[in-house]
C-alpha positions, 0 to 999 in steps of 0.5 A: 252479797256475793259481789261484796264478799268477792270485792272484800276478799280482793281488798283483803288479799291486796292488804295482806298478800300472804292470804293470796298465796304470796311467797315473799319473805316481806309479806310473811313478816308483815303478816306476823306483825299483823297477827301480833298487833291483832293479838294485842289489840283485838284478840277475838278477830277471826283474821288471827286464825286465818293468818295463822294458818297461812303463816304456818303454811309459809313456814312449812313450805319455805326454803328459808325454814326447810333446814330449821324444820328438819333439825327440829324434827330430828331433835328430841322433844325435851330438848326442843322444849328446853330450847324454846324455853331458853329462848323465851326467857332469854337464858344462857346455858349457865343460867340452868346450873341449878336445874341441870348442872355445868355449862358443858353438861347443858351444852351436851344435852342441847347437842344431843350427846347426853339426855335429860335425866329424871332429876333434870326434868323435875327441876326444869318442870318446877322452874318453868311451871310446866308439866314434866311430860313436855320434856319426855 
C-alpha cells in the first residue's frame, strides 16, 4: 500500500506539477483549468481542495501577483467587493448609475477618493442580492 501511494503521488505530481511545488505560470494555469474542469464534471473530487490550496499558495507567493495583492490589501473591502461584482457581471461604471450615480462618482469611489454611502450600499446590496455588510 505504501509503495502504491508513493507511486501514485509521483504520477500525480508528474501530471499536475503545481502539486509538487512548481513555480511555472503555465503549470499554474493548467492547475486552474483542471480545477474548473473538476468543478464542472466531478465537483466532489478531493483533488479540487488539494489544488485550491496550491493555487492559493502560488497566488500569494508569485511575483506576478505581488503588486496586485498589495493593492487589494490596501483597498477598502467595499470597493474590493464592488470591483469583483463588476468584473463578474461584466459591468462598466455607467452601469451603476441607478445604484451610485454618475460615471465620475463611481470612478471616484473605485479610486478611493470618495466612499460608498449607506444609500449606495443598500442599492448595491439589493441589485446583487448580497448582504450590506459585504460593502462595509
